[in-house]
C-alpha positions in Angstrom: 21.0 14.6 72.9 21.5 13.3 76.1 24.6 14.6 77.2 23.5 18.2 76.9 20.0 18.0 78.3 21.4 16.4 81.4 24.3 18.7 81.7 21.8 22.0 81.6 19.1 19.8 84.1 22.1 19.5 86.2 23.1 23.3 86.1 19.8 24.3 86.8 19.1 22.3 89.6 22.4 23.8 91.1 21.2 27.2 90.2 17.9 26.3 92.1 19.8 25.1 95.3 21.1 28.7 95.1 18.1 30.5 95.0 16.5 28.5 97.5 19.2 29.2 100.3 19.2 33.0 99.2 15.3 33.2 99.7 15.4 31.0 103.3 13.7 27.9 101.5 16.2 25.4 103.5 13.8 22.4 102.7 13.9 23.1 99.1 17.3 23.6 98.6 18.2 20.2 100.6 15.7 18.8 98.0 17.4 20.1 94.9 20.9 19.7 96.2 20.4 15.9 96.6 18.7 15.4 93.5 21.5 17.5 91.4 24.1 14.7 93.2 21.8 11.9 91.6 22.0 13.5 88.3 25.8 14.5 88.4 26.5 10.5 89.6 24.5 9.3 86.7 25.9 11.7 84.5 29.1 10.4 84.9 28.6 6.8 85.4 26.4 6.8 81.7 28.6 9.4 79.5 32.1 9.5 81.3 34.9 7.0 79.7 37.0 6.7 82.8 40.2 5.7 81.1 40.5 8.3 78.2 38.7 11.1 80.6 36.4 12.0 77.6 32.5 12.4 78.0 30.3 10.5 75.4 32.1 10.6 71.8 34.6 12.9 73.2 33.4 15.9 71.3 34.4 19.9 72.0 30.7 19.8 73.3 30.4 17.2 75.5 33.8 17.7 77.1 33.1 21.6 77.5 29.6 21.3 78.9 30.8 18.7 81.5 33.8 21.0 82.5 31.6 24.3 82.4 28.2 22.9 84.2 30.4 21.5 87.1 29.9 17.5 86.5 33.6 16.8 86.2 35.2 15.4 88.9 38.2 18.1 90.2 40.6 15.0 89.9 39.6 14.8 86.2 39.3 18.3 85.2 42.7 18.9 83.8 42.5 16.2 81.4 39.3 17.0 80.2 40.3 20.0 79.1 43.5 18.8 78.0 41.2 16.6 75.5 39.4 19.5 74.4 42.4 21.5 73.3 43.6 18.2 71.9 40.7 17.9 69.6 40.9 21.5 68.7 44.6 21.0 67.4 43.8 17.6 65.7 41.2 19.6 63.8 43.6 22.1 62.7 42.8 24.6 65.2 39.0 24.3 64.0 35.8 23.8 66.0 33.3 21.2 65.8 30.7 23.0 68.3 27.8 24.5 67.4 25.0 27.0 68.7 24.3 24.9 71.8 28.4 23.7 73.0 30.2 26.9 71.7 29.4 29.4 74.4 30.7 26.5 76.7 33.8 25.8 74.6 34.7 29.4 74.9 34.1 29.8 78.6 36.0 26.6 79.8 39.2 27.8 77.5 39.0 31.5 79.0 38.9 30.3 82.7 41.5 27.7 82.0 44.0 30.6 80.6 44.3 29.2 77.1 42.9 32.1 75.3 45.7 31.2 73.0 43.5 28.5 71.6 40.7 30.8 71.7 42.5 33.2 69.0 44.0 30.2 67.3 40.5 28.9 66.8 39.1 31.9 65.5 41.9 33.8 63.4 41.5 31.3 60.7 39.8 31.8 57.0 40.3 28.2 56.2 38.3 26.1 58.7 34.5 27.1 59.5 34.4 29.7 61.6 34.2 33.6 62.0 37.1 34.2 59.7 35.5 31.5 56.9 32.4 33.5 56.8 34.4 36.8 56.2 36.0 34.7 53.4 32.8 34.1 51.9 31.9 37.7 52.0 29.7 37.8 55.2 29.2 41.4 56.5 27.3 40.3 59.2 26.8 36.6 61.4 25.7 33.4 59.5 23.5 30.8 60.9 26.1 28.4 59.4 29.7 28.1 60.6 30.2 27.4 56.7 28.0 31.0 55.6 26.4 29.0 53.3 23.7 30.5 51.4 20.6 28.4 52.4 20.4 29.4 55.9 20.0 32.6 57.5 22.9 35.4 56.7 22.2 37.7 59.4 21.6 35.8 62.5 23.0 36.5 66.2 23.1 32.4 67.1 26.8 32.3 67.2 27.6 35.3 68.5 29.2 34.2 71.6 32.9 35.2 70.8 31.8 38.8 71.9 31.6 37.6 75.6 35.4 36.4 75.1 36.2 40.1 73.6 35.2 41.6 77.1 36.5 39.0 79.3 39.4 37.7 77.4 41.1 40.1 75.1 39.8 43.0 77.3 40.3 41.5 80.5 36.8 42.7 82.1 35.6 40.1 84.6 33.3 39.9 87.6 35.0 38.5 90.8 34.0 35.3 92.6 31.0 36.0 94.6 30.7 39.1 93.5 27.2 41.1 93.3 26.9 43.4 90.0 30.5 43.5 89.5 31.0 45.3 92.8 34.2 43.6 93.0 36.0 43.4 89.5 39.0 41.5 87.8 40.9 43.0 85.2 43.0 40.4 83.7 43.5 40.8 79.9 45.0 38.2 77.6 47.5 38.7 75.4 47.5 36.5 72.4 48.5 36.0 68.8 49.3 39.1 67.0 46.8 41.3 68.8 48.8 44.9 69.5 45.8 46.6 71.4 42.3 46.0 72.6 39.6 48.3 74.4 36.9 47.4 76.3 34.0 48.9 78.5 31.1 47.8 80.2 28.1 49.8 81.9 27.9 48.2 85.2 25.4 49.3 88.1 28.4 50.9 89.7 29.2 52.8 86.3 31.6 52.2 83.5 34.2 49.7 83.9 36.7 50.4 81.2 40.4 48.8 80.2 42.4 49.6 77.2 45.9 48.0 76.8 48.6 48.4 73.9 51.7 46.2 73.1 54.5 48.1 71.1 57.7 45.8 71.2 58.4 45.0 74.8 56.3 47.9 76.0 52.6 46.8 77.5 50.4 49.8 78.7 47.3 49.4 80.2 44.8 52.4 81.4 41.9 51.1 83.7 38.8 53.1 84.6 36.9 51.7 88.0 34.1 53.3 89.4 33.3 54.5 92.4 32.3 52.0 95.4 33.5 49.3 93.7 37.5 47.2 94.0 39.4 45.9 91.5 42.1 43.2 91.4 44.6 44.2 88.5 46.5 41.5 86.9 
């Protein structure tokens, strides 16, 4: 798949650029950054429909990976995300992304403040997804969204939603530019009919925990921040 492999290639080049800068390999940083820009230009020239603001076939995976990897021009980012949301809604809040693309779909929606879409997409029992697996009698993650019996029925592959449980529902995130959660963001997304959430993470600084409860119009939240770290709480 040209889109997924090229997107990951570009992302790897951006990481190499950052690593080279950190270890003082300035010439390598310049080289990898230049190559990344060439790949980015080629990616957009080859896969972007400039009229519709869609990548490739306009699939959830293609558009989400382009956004997450930083391949989308800033001016087009909102339009591409809107297309992602529209595609999910057009599939009756169903997902079409799989092992490769689903994680990026979740990250893009979470970063865009659309945890409402993530909730709608993952609280169904009538479209392929986690609820559908449960409805088919699954007691562990299955290899296929449909929970069919010919695939593995104890599979970690589609466990990406766990990340959103912490970052979106629980609201625990590392701040931009933070190293090892020295700077923390606490920003839970209160979505759907969820009335409470509890999450904790053992960071290098100690336990980060957040617990919230919604009862009628009353919202309460208890947050634990480790010593020698700081947090911005929303």
